[in-house]
N, C-alpha and C positions, 0 to 999 in steps of 0.2 A: 751798339744799338740797344735801346731799352726793350724790355719785354713787350711793352705796348706797341712800340714802333714795329717790332718784328711781326707781331700778329696782325697789325694793320696791313703789312706787306703780304703776309702769308694767307690772309683771309680768303681771297678769291680762289686760291687753289684748294685750300682745305674745304671750303664750302662746295666746290665742284666735286671733290672726292666723296664727301659725305652725302651730298644731295643727289648725285647722278652716277658716279663711277662705281662706288662700292655699294653693295646691297645693305639695306638697313639691318642692324644687329638686333634681331627680334628678341633673343634672350635678354639682352641688356635692357631693352625697352620694357619687357615684362617684369624684370627685376625691379626697376624704379617705380613702375605702376603698383606693384605689390607693396613696396616700401611706403608709398604714399597712402595706401589703404590702412597700413598698420600705424602710421604716424600722420594723421590727417590735419594736424595744425598748420599754422602759417609756416612756410618753408623758404629757406634761403639756399639758392644754388650759386656757389662761387665758380666763376669762370664759365658762364652760361653760353658763351660763344654766340652763334646765330640762332639759338633756340632749338638745337638738335634734340633736347630732352623735354621741350616745353609740353608736348602732349602727354608724355609719360608722367610728368610731375604735376599734371593738372589735378585739382582737388577743389571741393567746395571752399576750402580756405585758400587764401592767396599764396602765390608763389612769387618770390622776389628774385629776379635774375640779375646778378651782379657780374659785370664784364668790363675790363679795362679798355678793350679795343673799339675805336670808333667804327672801323670797317665791319667788325663782327656785329655790332649793334645795328648797323645800317642794313645788314643782310637778313634780318628777320622777315619771314613771310607775314603777310597781313593776318592770316589765320592764327599764327603763333603769337602775334603781338597781343591778341585778346586773351591769351592764357597766362600771362605773367606780367608783372610790373618790372620794366627794365630800368636799371640804374647803372650808370657808369662809375666804376670805382675799382680799387685794388684790394686784394684779399688781406694784405698786411695792415691796412688802415681803413677798415670798413665804416661807412657813414651811418651806423646804426647804434641804437642804445644797447647797453649791457643787458643781456638776458632776454633779447627780443624774440628769439626763434625756438620753438619746440624741436625743430629739425633743421639741421644745416648739412648740406652735402657738397662735396668737392669731387665730381666724377672725372672719369676719362684721363687718368694720369696727369691731371692738371698740376698737381704739386711738383711733379718731376719736370714740368715745363719751365720751372723757375730754377735756374742754375745756381743762384746765390744762396748759400746755406742760411745766412742770417735772415734773408727774406722768407725762406721756407719756414723757418722757426717762427717768424713773426706772423705768418698766415695761420699756423696752428694755434698760436697764442690768441690771436684775434677771433678765430673760430670758437675757441673756448669762451672768450668774453661774451660773444653775442648769442651763444647757446643758452637757452633758458634753463634754470635749475630743474633737474629731472628730465631734460631734453637729451637729444642724441646728435652725434656728429658722424656722418658717413663719408668715408674717404676711400678712394680707389688709387692704387699704385701698381706698378709692374716690376717686382724684384728680378724678373727674368732678364731685364736689361743688363744685369751684371754678367750674364753669360754670353752676351753678344760680342762677337769678334769683329775686327775690321773687315770690310768688304770692298773690293774694287768697284769702280763705276759700272752700274748695271741698269739696264732698262727695266723699269717696274711695270709700266703700262703705256699704251697709246690708245686713247679713247675719244670718241666723238661726243660732243656736248649738244644739248638741244638747240643752241643758237647757231649751230653750224661750225663751231670752232672745234678743232682737234687739239687735244692736250696730251703731251708726251712728258713722262717723268723718267729721268735717269737719276740714280741715287748712289752716293758713296758713303760708306759707314766708316767713321774714324774712331779708333779706340787706342790711344797711344799713351801720352805722358800721364794724364790724370786718371787714376783708376775710379774716381768718383763721378765721372761724367762720360757721356758718349755723344759724338756729334754725327748728325745726319745732314750731309751736304746734298741738297736736292736741286736739280737743274730742271726747271719747268720750261718746256718749249710750247708756245702757243702758235698754232698753224691756222691761218685764215686768209682766204683770198690769195693763196699762193705766197703769202708772206710769213716768215718765221721770226719770232722774237723769243729769246731765252733769258730767263731770270733765275738767279741763284738764291736759294733760301737755305740758311743753316740753322738747324735746331740743335741747341746744346742742352741735352737732357741729363738730369741728375740721376745717378745710380744709387739706389738705396736698398738696404736689406729689410726684411720683415722686422728683425730685432731692433734696427735703428728707428723705424717708424713707431713701433710699439713703445720703445723707451721714451721717445719724444712726446707721445700722447700722454703717457703716465706722468712724465715730469711736468707737463703742462697742467695736469689735474684731472684728465679724463680717467674714467674707471669703467668697470663692467664691460671689458673689451671682448667683442665677438669677431672671429676671423673666418672668412670664407675664401675658397680658392677659385670660385667662378660664379657666374650669375645664377646657377642652379643651387647655390648655397652649400655646395660640397665643401668638406673640410679642406683647409689649406695644406698643401704639400710643397715643400721647398723645391722639389725636383719636377713635379708634374703639373702644378697649377699654372695656368696662363696669366693669372692676375691675383692680386690680393685686395679683397674688399674688407674694410674694417668698420664696424659699428661700435662707437664708443659713447659712453654715457657721461652725464654731468650730475653730480650729486645734488639732491634737493636742498 
């Protein structure tokens, strides 16, 4: 199954979780709002999903939201549609001219959602191409995936949605043969009108270290690399930081 097909299938559950089940990550939203104040030029968001960060990335300059999934693009709220120009496309072959964007961002572990290494490399290379001279590329990954062990099938939540549907998630984590990836087998059960339907979604996420990401960025041509360990811009710590946020520059 292609990444696009996977996210077309996964979109309804992901959007339910982000929109209703899990509370908004206010530190994350504040982080991207501040970034846009510091870099107010036209912005490209790679992997924009259903517009989860549309309000945070809003600026007097345009925001271009690039997303490969039809279902994700169809899930944008009308209010968010006014905040960005939505374009369907993939990160490794972006339909933009070289040097188009003063700021390019790839939030929310999007790079690790691409299991194929050659495609991840292609995304970084094309991000460099479309970043304007003197511009910046902002990337978020989670090296802590490398410490995640296998887990037996466990119920994660059972939640009621606004349309009267109840959604149950059971998840199994698989970490076996390939040390460079981790699989999340998610079993979503939709309960409505006393009828149950279950669908399995498997996310194969890439495991990557800070050193690997930094080396790839430098090899591609990015420079002046800044690293943070969380949305409060605290220094990155291999053991304690929940995520890795990287701001990389492109020479003028």
